[in-house]
C-alpha angles and dihedrals in degrees: 000000000000125000120214128198121183124190136163116231114238112253090248095050124092116232090241092055093044092053093052092047092048092053094044087051091051092048094042092234138113114274089239090063091064126090112264110273088229090072087075108019139012102258093203092053090048089052095046091048095063110012112055120063139155134184088266094045111030124186112290114241116234140052144264125224127199140153121257130168092345094311135107108234123200119187115192129203090239091063096261115139120195121197111190129176 
């Protein structure tokens, strides 16, 4: 049976930080105890994909999925983060 946890990232939080915090929350551990996110995805690329926008280059619509610490992570352009086991 799969478990699913959905959260929205705070407006001042980078997606890479929000992912680590969501997984740490799900695991009940401190974020520092998790493997570095960079072992599975480039955190800067993840942040750049959904955070920075201008009138000329607005936020892309969509989401990205990847595996991290045994979970399937989905980061959506609207700030929603889904952690699924």
